[in-house]
C-alpha positions in Angstrom: 32.3 49.6 -44.4 30.3 52.1 -42.3 31.9 55.0 -44.1 30.7 53.7 -47.5 27.2 53.4 -46.2 27.3 57.0 -44.8 28.7 58.3 -48.1 26.0 56.7 -50.1 23.3 57.8 -47.7 24.5 61.4 -47.7 24.8 61.4 -51.5 21.3 60.2 -51.8 20.0 62.9 -49.4 21.9 65.5 -51.4 20.4 64.4 -54.7 16.9 64.3 -53.2 17.3 67.8 -51.8 18.6 69.2 -55.1 15.6 67.7 -56.9 13.2 69.1 -54.3 14.8 72.5 -54.7 14.5 72.5 -58.5 10.9 71.3 -58.3 9.8 73.9 -55.9 11.4 76.6 -58.0 9.4 75.5 -61.0 6.2 75.3 -59.0 6.6 78.7 -57.3 8.0 80.4 -60.4 7.0 84.1 -60.3 6.5 86.2 -63.4 9.1 88.6 -64.6 6.8 91.5 -63.9 6.5 90.4 -60.2 10.3 90.1 -60.0 10.8 93.6 -61.4 8.2 95.2 -59.2 9.7 93.6 -56.1 13.2 94.8 -57.1 11.9 98.3 -57.8 10.1 98.4 -54.4 13.3 97.2 -52.7 15.5 99.8 -54.4 13.0 102.6 -53.5 13.0 101.5 -49.9 16.8 101.5 -49.8 16.9 105.0 -51.3 14.4 106.4 -48.8 16.5 105.2 -45.8 
C-alpha cells in the first residue's frame, strides 16, 4: 500500500518537474543569433587556450 502511494507521488513530482522544465525553456528562449554568438565566443576562447 505504501509503495503504491510513493510511486504515485514520485510520478506526479516527475510530471510537474518536466512541465516546469518545458515552460521555463519556452519563457527563456534565446534567439538563434544569441546562441550562435555564444557558441562562437566559446570556440574562440577554447582556441586561445
